[in-house]
Structure formats: C-alpha cells, structure tokens
C-alpha positions as CSV (number, residue, x, y, z in Angstrom):
1,M,42.2,25.6,-57.9
2,K,39.9,28.6,-57.3
3,R,37.0,29.3,-59.5
4,I,36.8,32.8,-60.7
5,Q,33.7,34.7,-61.7
6,F,33.6,37.8,-63.8
7,G,31.4,40.5,-62.4
8,P,30.9,44.2,-62.5
9,R,34.1,44.7,-60.5
10,G,36.2,42.4,-62.5
11,M,37.4,39.0,-61.5
12,V,36.1,37.8,-58.1
13,P,36.8,34.4,-56.5
14,L,33.6,32.4,-55.9
15,R,32.8,31.5,-52.3
16,R,31.3,28.2,-51.6
17,L,27.9,28.7,-50.1
18,R,27.3,26.7,-46.9
19,A,23.8,25.5,-46.4
20,F,21.8,22.4,-45.4
21,T,20.3,20.1,-47.9
22,V,16.7,19.1,-47.8
23,I,17.7,15.6,-46.7
24,E,19.8,17.0,-43.8
25,L,16.9,19.2,-42.7
26,M,14.4,16.2,-42.8
27,I,16.8,14.1,-40.7
28,A,17.2,16.8,-38.1
29,L,13.4,17.4,-37.9
30,T,12.8,13.7,-37.5
31,L,15.3,13.5,-34.6
32,V,13.7,16.5,-32.9
33,G,10.2,14.9,-33.4
34,I,11.4,11.6,-31.8
35,L,13.0,13.5,-28.8
36,L,9.8,15.5,-28.3
37,A,7.7,12.4,-28.4
38,A,9.9,10.8,-25.8
39,V,9.8,13.9,-23.5
40,A,6.1,14.9,-23.8
41,P,4.7,12.2,-21.5
42,N,7.2,13.0,-18.8
43,A,6.5,16.7,-19.1
44,R,2.8,16.1,-18.7
45,A,3.4,14.0,-15.6
46,F,5.7,16.6,-14.2
47,L,3.2,19.4,-14.8
48,A,0.4,17.3,-13.2
49,T,2.6,16.8,-10.1
50,V,3.4,20.5,-9.9
51,E,-0.3,21.4,-10.1
52,L,-1.1,18.9,-7.3
53,R,1.7,20.3,-5.1
54,E,0.5,23.9,-5.8
55,R,-3.0,23.1,-4.5
56,S,-1.6,21.4,-1.4
57,E,0.6,24.4,-0.7
58,A,-2.2,26.8,-1.3
59,L,-4.3,25.0,1.3
60,I,-1.4,24.8,3.8
61,R,-0.8,28.6,3.2
62,A,-4.5,29.4,3.9
63,L,-4.6,27.3,7.1
64,S,-1.3,28.9,8.3
65,V,-2.5,32.4,7.6
66,A,-5.8,31.7,9.3
67,R,-4.1,30.4,12.4
68,S,-1.7,33.4,12.6
69,E,-4.5,35.9,12.0
70,A,-6.6,34.3,14.8
71,I,-3.6,34.7,17.2
72,K,-2.9,38.2,16.0
73,R,-6.5,39.4,16.1
74,G,-7.3,37.5,19.3
75,T,-10.5,36.0,17.8
76,R,-11.6,33.1,15.7
77,V,-10.7,32.8,12.1
78,D,-12.4,30.2,9.9
79,V,-11.6,28.5,6.6
80,C,-14.5,26.9,4.7
81,P,-15.2,25.5,1.3
82,S,-17.0,27.9,-1.0
83,T,-18.2,27.8,-4.6
84,D,-19.3,31.5,-4.9
85,R,-16.4,33.1,-3.0
86,T,-18.8,34.9,-0.6
87,H,-20.5,32.2,1.5
88,C,-19.5,28.9,3.1
89,M,-21.0,25.9,1.5
90,A,-21.3,22.8,3.8
91,T,-22.1,20.7,0.8
92,A,-19.2,21.9,-1.3
93,T,-15.9,20.1,-1.5
94,W,-12.6,21.8,-0.8
95,D,-11.5,21.6,-4.5
96,A,-14.3,24.1,-5.3
97,G,-12.2,26.8,-3.5
98,W,-12.4,28.3,0.0
99,L,-12.8,31.4,2.1
100,T,-10.8,32.6,5.1
101,F,-12.7,34.9,7.3
102,V,-12.8,36.5,10.8
103,N,-15.6,34.7,12.8
104,E,-16.2,36.6,16.1
105,S,-19.7,35.2,16.4
106,K,-18.9,31.5,15.8
107,S,-21.4,31.5,12.9
108,A,-21.4,29.3,9.8
109,Q,-21.1,32.3,7.4
110,P,-18.9,35.5,7.3
111,A,-20.7,38.3,9.0
112,A,-19.9,40.8,6.2
113,D,-17.8,41.0,3.1
114,T,-15.2,42.9,5.2
115,A,-14.7,39.9,7.4
116,I,-13.4,37.9,4.5
117,L,-9.6,37.8,4.6
118,S,-9.0,35.8,1.4
119,R,-10.7,33.8,-1.3
120,E,-9.2,30.9,-3.1
121,L,-10.1,29.9,-6.7
122,P,-11.2,26.3,-7.5
123,A,-8.6,23.6,-8.3
124,R,-7.9,22.6,-11.9
125,A,-10.2,19.9,-13.4
126,G,-9.2,16.5,-12.1
127,I,-7.8,17.6,-8.8
128,V,-9.9,16.5,-5.8
129,I,-9.4,17.8,-2.2
130,A,-11.3,15.9,0.4
131,G,-11.2,16.3,4.1
132,N,-12.2,13.6,6.6
133,R,-15.2,14.2,8.8
134,P,-13.8,16.6,11.5
135,I,-12.6,19.0,8.8
136,A,-15.0,18.4,5.9
137,D,-17.2,21.4,6.6
138,Y,-14.9,24.0,8.0
139,I,-11.8,24.7,10.1
140,S,-11.8,27.2,12.9
141,F,-8.8,28.5,14.8
142,T,-9.2,30.0,18.2
143,S,-7.4,33.1,19.5
144,I,-4.6,30.9,20.8
145,G,-4.2,29.2,17.4
146,H,-5.8,25.8,18.3
147,A,-8.2,24.1,15.9
148,R,-11.5,23.8,17.6
149,R,-15.1,23.3,16.2
150,H,-17.6,26.0,17.1
151,D,-19.0,23.8,19.8
152,G,-15.6,23.6,21.4
153,A,-14.7,20.0,20.3
154,L,-11.2,19.2,19.1
155,Q,-10.7,19.7,15.4
156,M,-8.0,17.7,13.7
157,G,-8.0,15.6,10.6
158,T,-6.5,15.0,7.2
159,F,-7.1,16.4,3.7
160,T,-6.3,14.2,0.8
161,V,-5.2,16.0,-2.4
162,C,-5.5,13.7,-5.4
163,R,-5.4,13.5,-9.1
164,R,-5.9,10.2,-11.0
165,G,-2.6,8.5,-11.6
166,Q,-0.6,10.6,-9.2
167,A,0.6,9.9,-5.6
168,A,-1.8,11.2,-3.0
169,Q,-0.7,14.2,-0.9
170,K,-2.0,14.4,2.6
171,I,-2.3,17.6,4.6
172,V,-2.5,16.8,8.3
173,L,-4.0,19.3,10.7
174,A,-3.1,18.7,14.4
175,N,-5.3,19.9,17.2
176,S,-2.6,22.4,18.1
177,G,-3.4,24.1,14.7
178,R,-0.2,23.1,13.1
179,V,-0.2,21.8,9.6
180,R,2.1,19.5,7.7
181,L,2.3,17.9,4.3
182,D,2.8,14.1,3.8
183,V,3.5,12.9,0.2
184,T,2.5,9.3,0.2
185,G,3.2,6.4,-2.1
186,E,-0.5,5.7,-2.2
187,A,-2.0,6.1,-5.7
188,C,-5.0,8.2,-6.3
189,P,-8.1,6.4,-7.5
C-alpha cells in the first residue's frame, strides 16, 4: 500500500528516504578506526624502510656519477661529507650530506664553487651513514674510474646505512670503483 501525500501539485506518492542511522555510522567509523590502528604501525615501518633505501640509492648514485665524470673528464672527481654544502669536512659524517667535485689538484677541498658538480642534503633524523676507515673522509675516483686515495693507495670499503630498528644496508665500494648495495639481515643498533 502506497502512502500518498497531498501537496501543491495534488496527490504525490511518498518516496522512502534512504539514509544511514546514527548507530550504523558509529559502527562504520569504529571499524575504520580499528583498521587504521592495525595498518598504521606497518605503514610507519614501510616509510622508514623507504627512507633508508632512498639514502642508500642517493649515495650509490653520487658515487656512480662521480666515477663516470672522472672517466669522462679525464681527471679526479671526489665525493666528501659536507655540512655546509661548500667545503669538505673530515670530521663530518656522511649522513650530514656530501659534495661531488672535480679535483684536478688532489686537494682536500674544491678549488672553486664551479668545481662542485652536486650537493646532497642531509639524511632525515635517525638515519646514520658511516663509512669504514678507508672511505670515512672522502672517496676519489681517478681518470680511469678506479677508487684511489690522493696518495695513490687503494681505496675500497663499506658504508653502513642504518636506522634504529631497521635492517642495515651496506654500500660496498670495490677498488675498481664499482658500487653495490647489500641489504643485510643485521639489525641496526
């Protein structure tokens, strides 16, 4: 049986309005809240892993570009940690950022601002990038793409990219100048 309403146009059948009740809305919002609470920790861990991977790839990219520029230009190209984006800092850690620069004179600093090929910003808080002794201060690529210290000694080593609670990522520099990434099962301290 249809209900009929009298209106300005005469008799019109009433349509049943379809809407949610307050109780249905509260149940739906509760379910959404429970799902978000379950997903949020996983999302944070995923983003932390992505940030760690991004820093590793940024350093690999910088080393690969430095090597290819050294070969292309026929001269040394160095990568060094830097906090001010203009000078190398032997006391700085790699997570502070780094410079890539043409180093024809084998000096510890870029000769001029024009010698700087790229500048990398610091890592996000909590990410630590540490190089072992042969690569802690700088990395220098010769005109044939090999990693050599300014005094001519072989230069090879491992960077460890870490964030507390994540698996360490290791960037390995071979004396040939090639770079590779190893994701380890080793937990960061």
